[in-house]
N, C-alpha and C positions, 0 to 999 in steps of 0.2 A: 442596434444602429450601425455597427460595423459592417453587418452584412449588406444593409442598403447602400452604405458608401462603396463598398467593393462591386456591388451590381452596378453603380453609376460609373464607375472607372472602366468597366469594360467596354461600353459602346464608345467611350472618348478614345480609348486605345486603338479601337477598330477604325474609327473615323480618321484618327491621326494618320494612321497607315495609308490612307486613301487620299489624303492631301498632296497634291503636286506643286511644283514651282514652274509656271509658265509666264513668261513676259515680266519676270521679278515679281510675280505676285504668287501668292499661295491660294490654290484654286482646288475644286472638286469637279470630276468628269460628271456629265448629267447622268449617266448611267450608275455611278456610284451614289450620287445624290438621291436619285430616284429609288435606289435600293435601300438607303438609310431611311427615307421617308415612307417606303412601303407602297410605292407605286411604280407602274411601268415607265420606261424612259419616254414612250410616246405620250403618256398622259402628263408627265411632267413638262415636256417640251410644248405641248397644247396649251396647257394652262399659263406657261410664259408667253407664248405668242398672243394668246387674247389678252394678256396684261403688259404688252411690250412697253408702255411707258413706264412701268415700273422697274425696268431692267435696262438702266444706261450701261454704256461700255465699261464703267468701272465696277459693275455688278456681275456682268456676264458677258462673254464673247464666245465667238466660234472660232475654233483653233484653225491655222493655216496647215496647208497640206505638208510643208516641211516639219511643222510641228507635230502633226500626226505621224509622220514617218519617224521622227525621233522618239515619240512615246511608244510606237510599236517596237522599236529596237530595244528600248529601256525595259519594257515590261515583258518582252519576249513572247508576244502573242502574235499569231498570223493575221487575225482579222479582229473586227470590232463587232462581232456578232452579225455579220451581213448588212451593216448599215449603208444606206445610200448617200449619207451626207456625213461632213465633219462633225465631230461632236461639239457640243457647247460646255463651255466650262463656267462654273459659278465662283466668285469670290466670296468671302465671308458674308458681305453685306447682301450679295445675291442668293446665298443659300438661305438666309434668314427670310428675305423677300420669298423665296420659293416656298417656304412653309407658310407664310402669310396668303399667298396665292392658292395653295392647295387646300388649306382650311380643314385639313382631316386631323383628328385628335393626335394620331401617330405623328404626323408632320409636325405639329405644334410641340409635342413632347420631345421629338427627336432634334428639333431645332435648338433646344438647351444644350444638348450634348454636342451638336455641331460648333456652337459658340465657344463650349469649353475646349473643345478641340483645338480650335484656332487659338484661343487664348493660350492653352499649355504650350503649343508651338511657338508663340510669340515670347513667353516667358523663358522657354529653353534657348532660343535666339539670343535674348538678352544676356542670360547667363553664360552663354558660349563666347559672347562678345567681352563680358567682364573677364572670364577666365583667360581668353586670348591677351587681353590687356595686362593681366597680371604676368602671364608668361612673358610677353615682350619686355616688362620691367625687370623680371628676374634675369633674363637673358642679357639686358643692359647691365645689370650689376654684376653678373658673372663675368662679363666681358671685362669690366674695369678691375674686377678682383683678379682675372687671370693676367692682366698686365702688371698688376702690382706683385703677384706672386713671381712672375717671371722676372721682375726687376729684383725682387729679394733673392732669388735663386742665383741671379747673374752676380750679385754683390758677394754672396756666399762663396761662389766659385773663385771669385777674384781673390778673396782673403785666403782661400785654400791654396792658391799658388802664388804665395809671396816669392818675390826673388830671393835667392840664396844670398847670405850675408857675405860681404867680401872677406876673403880669408888673409888674416895677416901672417906674414911669414914669420917663422920661428927663429929665434935668435936675434942677434944684433944686426941690423941693416942700416947702412948709411943712406940717408935721403939723399939721393943724387940731383934732385930737381933743384935743390938750393944752392 
């Protein structure tokens, strides 16, 4: 059973590396999704166009030219394989819908891994937010502790530098003030 679990984790990790963030959404490029589902990018896009009503803007969108230039600089590649148009990207829901439209056994099987990859990323983000919150709390506590320690050290220094007691003269002296 452990072997099967390890085999299931491999595609999820591979898919997770393909997920990008565009317009504050986690998305997969059409070429990456086509590769995952075992079809050509053209075949995927044809199936999507034939079923355009199933892909609203929150499921799939075409990236803009500035977004394309930004991706090219991030991924450090010079071209997108000679494509004539800007790529489409699929959100989690769009990726699942694409598997439904393709209807191939591989697409159906891999859609499970795609969902798991998106869920795994979501869980990582939640745990990172919790960690950031805990670090903020710790920083606030340290700040108040630093102030308290600084106050204690200041008090200790003041106690160390007590004024020298007044010296009384030796012998009999008459109090001239009276």
